[in-house]
C-alpha positions as CSV (number, residue, x, y, z in Angstrom):
1,M,113.6,95.5,114.6
2,L,111.2,97.5,113.2
3,I,111.0,98.2,109.2
4,R,111.6,102.0,109.1
5,E,112.7,103.5,113.0
6,E,111.4,106.9,111.9
7,P,107.8,106.2,111.4
8,A,107.1,104.3,113.9
9,T,108.5,107.1,116.5
10,E,106.4,109.7,114.9
11,L,103.5,107.5,115.5
12,T,104.3,106.6,119.1
13,V,104.8,110.4,119.7
14,A,101.5,111.3,118.0
15,T,99.6,108.6,119.9
16,R,101.0,109.7,123.4
17,I,100.2,113.1,122.6
18,L,96.5,112.3,121.8
19,A,96.5,109.8,124.6
20,H,98.0,112.7,126.8
21,A,95.1,115.1,125.9
22,N,92.0,112.2,126.2
23,A,91.5,113.1,122.3
24,L,91.0,109.4,121.3
25,A,88.3,107.0,121.9
26,G,89.1,104.3,124.7
27,D,90.1,101.5,122.3
28,G,91.0,104.1,119.6
29,R,94.3,104.6,117.6
30,I,96.2,106.8,115.0
31,V,97.4,104.8,112.2
32,L,100.6,106.7,109.8
33,L,100.4,105.7,105.8
34,T,103.8,105.4,104.5
35,G,104.1,104.2,101.0
36,E,101.9,101.2,100.9
37,V,102.5,99.9,104.6
38,V,100.6,101.2,107.5
39,Y,101.8,101.8,110.7
40,L,99.3,101.0,114.1
41,A,100.1,100.0,117.7
42,S,100.0,96.2,118.3
43,E,97.4,94.7,119.7
44,G,96.7,95.1,123.2
45,I,99.4,98.1,123.7
46,S,98.1,101.2,125.8
47,N,98.1,104.6,124.0
48,H,99.7,106.2,127.2
49,T,103.0,103.6,127.3
50,M,103.3,103.0,123.8
51,T,106.9,102.8,122.2
52,P,108.1,102.9,118.9
53,Y,108.5,98.8,119.3
54,D,104.8,98.1,119.9
55,V,104.4,99.3,116.7
56,T,102.7,96.9,113.9
57,I,103.1,97.3,110.2
58,V,100.4,96.1,107.7
59,R,99.9,96.6,103.9
60,L,97.4,98.5,103.0
61,R,96.1,97.2,100.1
62,D,95.0,93.7,101.9
63,G,96.1,94.1,105.6
64,V,98.4,91.4,105.4
65,E,100.6,91.6,108.2
66,L,103.9,92.9,108.1
67,F,105.3,93.1,111.0
68,G,103.8,92.8,114.8
69,T,100.7,91.8,115.8
70,P,97.7,94.2,114.3
71,P,94.6,94.8,117.0
72,G,91.1,93.2,115.6
73,D,90.4,96.9,114.6
74,V,92.7,97.6,112.1
75,G,90.0,97.4,109.2
76,R,88.2,100.3,109.6
77,Y,91.4,102.3,109.6
78,L,92.5,100.4,106.5
79,D,88.8,101.3,104.9
80,A,89.2,105.1,106.3
81,L,92.6,105.4,104.5
82,R,91.5,103.7,101.3
83,A,88.5,105.8,101.2
84,R,90.8,109.2,101.1
85,P,93.5,108.3,98.6
86,E,95.2,111.5,100.1
87,A,95.2,110.7,103.3
88,R,98.5,109.7,105.1
89,A,97.2,109.3,108.9
90,A,93.9,108.3,110.5
91,A,92.4,108.3,114.2
92,L,89.6,107.3,115.7
93,A,88.7,110.4,117.9
94,A,86.9,110.3,121.3
95,D,83.5,111.1,120.0
96,G,84.0,107.6,117.7
97,T,84.3,109.1,114.5
98,I,87.1,108.6,112.3
99,V,89.7,111.5,111.2
100,T,91.7,111.3,108.4
101,A,94.6,113.9,107.2
102,D,97.6,114.8,105.0
103,S,99.9,114.0,108.0
104,L,100.1,113.2,111.7
105,P,100.5,116.9,112.7
106,S,97.4,117.5,110.8
107,V,95.6,114.9,112.6
108,I,96.8,116.7,115.9
109,V,95.7,119.6,114.7
110,T,92.2,118.9,113.8
111,L,91.7,116.7,117.1
112,L,93.5,119.4,119.6
113,H,92.9,122.6,117.9
114,R,96.2,123.4,118.2
115,P,99.6,122.8,116.4
116,W,101.7,120.1,117.0
117,D,105.0,121.7,118.2
118,E,102.5,123.1,121.0
119,A,100.6,119.6,121.7
120,E,104.1,118.0,121.6
121,A,105.6,120.5,124.4
122,Q,102.5,120.4,126.7
123,A,103.0,116.5,126.4
124,K,106.5,116.9,127.1
125,A,106.6,119.2,130.0
126,A,103.5,116.5,131.5
127,G,106.0,113.7,131.3
128,A,103.8,112.1,128.7
129,L,106.7,111.4,125.7
130,I,108.9,109.8,128.4
131,G,109.7,106.3,126.7
132,A,108.4,107.5,123.7
133,Y,111.6,107.5,121.6
134,P,114.1,104.5,120.8
135,V,116.8,103.6,123.0
136,S,119.9,104.6,120.5
């Protein structure tokens, strides 16, 4: 069971949008900070097929695993979030840089140069979001 389903779903959708657009580095991911915890894809999960059930949760302060299996590179994302206290999201872009922003939609805009709604609609139309939402 997820600690909080909504952030895991939002992270999954953002991940799938960026994966569909080839905006993430091959081994890159996007992470979401909510309170003192960070949501990110578990070790070995494909960005193209990630679901909310594939999310790992770690504590920002010390990286302690709260749920799931964190990837080996979790430290670089935690460092990026700690370095920018106003940041609530970070992603490893296709060019290898880590982009931080105040929200997941802001990361989408930064990397894709178009609004979240437009990027989400394009990903949906292409079938990239099938399975991205939890089954009730």
